[in-house]
Structures are given as C-alpha cells and as structure tokens.
N, C-alpha and C positions, 0 to 999 in steps of 0.2 A: 504493500500500500504506500502511495506517495505521501510524504509528511506535509503538513500544512505549516506555512510560514507566514508571518505578517510582515508588512513592509519594514517595520522596525528591526527585523532580523537581518536585513541586508546591509552590506557595507555601503558607504556613502556613494561611491561611483556606481555600484550595482543598483541602488535605488533610482539614480538618474537614468541608467540604461533601461531599467524595467519600465519606467514611465514613457520611454520612447518606443516601446514595442507595441505593434498593433495587435489587438485581440484576434485570435484565430490564425495568425500568420505562421509561416514556416521559419524556424530559427535554428541555427547551428551555433553552439557555444564552444569555442575552441579554447582548450585549457580550462575546462569547466570545474576542475577540482572535484568536490564531493557532490556537485550538482545543486548548490544552494539557489542560484539564480534560475536554473531550469525548473526546479521544483516550484518556486514562487510563480513563475510565468505560467506553468501548467495549472496551478490552483486558481490564479486570479485572472489570467488572460486567455486560458484555453488554447495555448499555442501548440503547434506540432513541433515539439522541441527535441533536438538531438544534441549530443555532446561528444567531444573528443578530449581525452585526458591521458597524459603521459604516464602518470603514477597509477600503478595497478591498485594501490590502496584506495585512491580516489575513485577509480572506476568501480571497485567493489562496493564502496559506500553509496555511490550514486545508483547503481543497479539495485541495491538492496531497498532503495526507496521507490523502485518501479520506474526509474528513468531509463531512457534509451541512450546509453553512453557506452562508447567503445574505447579501447586503448589505442592511442594513435599519437603521431608526432606532427605538429603543424608544418614543420619544415619538409616532411617527406610525403605526407598523406593527403593534404588538401588537393593536390594535383589529380587525385583519383576521383574526385567528385565531379559530376557533370555540370556544365555551365547553367546558371540560372536555377539551381536546385533549391535555393532558399531565398526568402524575402530579406532576412537580416542575418549576417554573420558577425558574431561577437568575439572580441579578443580583449579580455580585461586583465590588466597587470601582467601581461605575458609577452608582449612584443620584445621587450629587452632581453628575454631569455631565449629568443629564437636565433638560429645561426644565420639565417638569410632573411632579414626583415623585409627587404624589397620584394622578394618572391612571395613571402607570406601575404603581404598586402595585396599584391597583384592577384593571387589566387583567391583571396577573400572576395574581391570585387568581380572576379570571374564567376564564382559559384553563387554569389549573393547579389540581390538588387542594390543593397547598401551594406556598409560595414560600420560597426561601432567599436572604437578602440579607446582603451584607457591605459595610461602608463605613468610611472613616477617621473617627475621632472628633475633631471640631474642639474638643471640650471638654477634651482632654488637657492636663495641667498644663504641658507644654512649650510647647504652642500658646499657652496663656494667658500664660505667662511671656514668651514672645517678643513678644507684643503689648504687654504691660504694661511690660516693661523696655526692650526694643529698639525698640518703636514701629513695627515693620515686620511685614508679613504673613509668617507663619512658613513655613519649608521644613523638613520632617521626613522620616522614613523612609516614612511613609504619605502625606504631602502633599509630593510631590517637585518640584512646579513652582513657578517664580516667579510672582508675581501677574499679570504681563503676558503669560504664555504658557500659563496653566493652562486645561485644558478644564473644570475644576470651576466650576460656576456656582451651586450650591445647597449650600454647606457646612452641615452639621448636626452636632449633638452626639447622644450616645446618648439623653439625656433628651428632646431634640427629637423623635427618632424614636419613642420610647415614646409621646409625646403624640400624634404623627400617627397611630399605630396606634389609640389610644383614639378619636380623632376619626372615623376611618374604620371603627370597630367591627371591627378586625382582631384576631384572637386570636394571641397570641405563645405558641407551643408550646415553644420553646427560645430562650434568650438567652445568648450567650457573649461575654464581654469578653476581649480579648487585649492583653497588654502589648507593648512594643517587641520583645521577644525571642520572641513567640509563646506566652508562658505564659498560662494561663487564670486570670482574676480572678473574684471573686465577682460575681454579677449578681442583686441582690435588691431587692425593693420598688420604689422610684422610680429605682433605678439611680444614685444620686448618687455613690457611691464609684467605681463603674466609670466614670462620666462624667469623673472627675478623672484616674484612673490608666490607663485603657484607651487604647491607640493606635488600636484599631479594634473595631467591634462586629459580631457575626454573629447573625442571627435566623432562626428557622424560623417561618413564619407560615401561618395558615389562616383560612378564613372562619368568622365566628361565625354559627351558625344554618344 
C-alpha cells in the first residue's frame, strides 16, 4: 500500500516541484530516493509516476510503498526511454552527482515535454567565504558531505547552469532561487544576485523550437 504524505512532509524544493505538476500527468522522477515525492504526487495529484534510483536500498523502500521504481543510472539509462514518454521529468538535488550533466539534461528534454531541476548553488556566499577564509571545501545545509565522501562530482553555480542552458539552447520557463530557510529570492537577468545569496536553484525547462 502506498503511504500517505502531507505537503509538510516534503523538502522545500520538492514542495515547489509538487505544486508545478499537473494532476493526472505522466512523471518520471530521476534519482527518486525512497520515493517521497512520487508517493505524494500519487496520493494528491493522481499522477502516472515512475522512478529511477541508483541505490538499491532506495529502490526497495520505494517499491515497498507500491511505487513503480527501478534501479537505474541517469547517466546511462535515460537514453533507453522513448522520446516524449513523459509530461515532466524531475531531477532534484542530483545533477551535481551525474558524470555527464549535459547529456542528462538533453535526454530529460528528449523523453519529457519539460524538465524540473533543483541543485545546490556552489556560488552561495557561505561557500565562497568558506573557501576564501577557511581554505577548506565547504559543508553547508545543501552541501552536506565532506570532500572525501561526497557523491557530488560536478559542482555548479546558478550562473553556470544558466550558461549551460544557453549552450544547449534550452528554454528556462521558470527560475526560482531559494535561501537557506527556503525563502524565495529574486531571479532576474544573469542571475548574479541569486548566485550570491541562493542556497539552491530550481528551474523548469523546455525545448526551444
């Protein structure tokens, strides 16, 4: 039986993502963990939800809830999905852990009408201060691992992500910057202000043309 979650059980970025999902739509959650978001969407928005998760423990926990989740790797397995298979493809707090972010983004927008991405912002002022003053790799609320055991291999800033979207000709339909407490910050122009003060970024993307 699928467990019931209320909106308060979701992480801040997942709450925002959940609000963006259309009822009854087809959703793929890449790196879905134990299926927290998929479970909420199934209960409250009746989505046709599927998930991919690298961790077998995460897959087992999700399947135990009655969720349709398989073990898979965003870097290697997204290419096997047919074009246009989903309305929305989600990648939350996982982009920085992929080996080939460009290919992952391209495949997400090939198999989905739109993509929703959230990631920790390595340009946040606390991260910059930690490197400049402390001289060590930072550990923050959104970058929680030590350098020697982190799964994150491609740190990026909000401005880096905006540039990648430009290079890949990806349209940014919505950009949201979140501070440490989950408050929404302005996201305008080149994103320089958000790049300094946002702990994480969340973007809704679609194909140009």
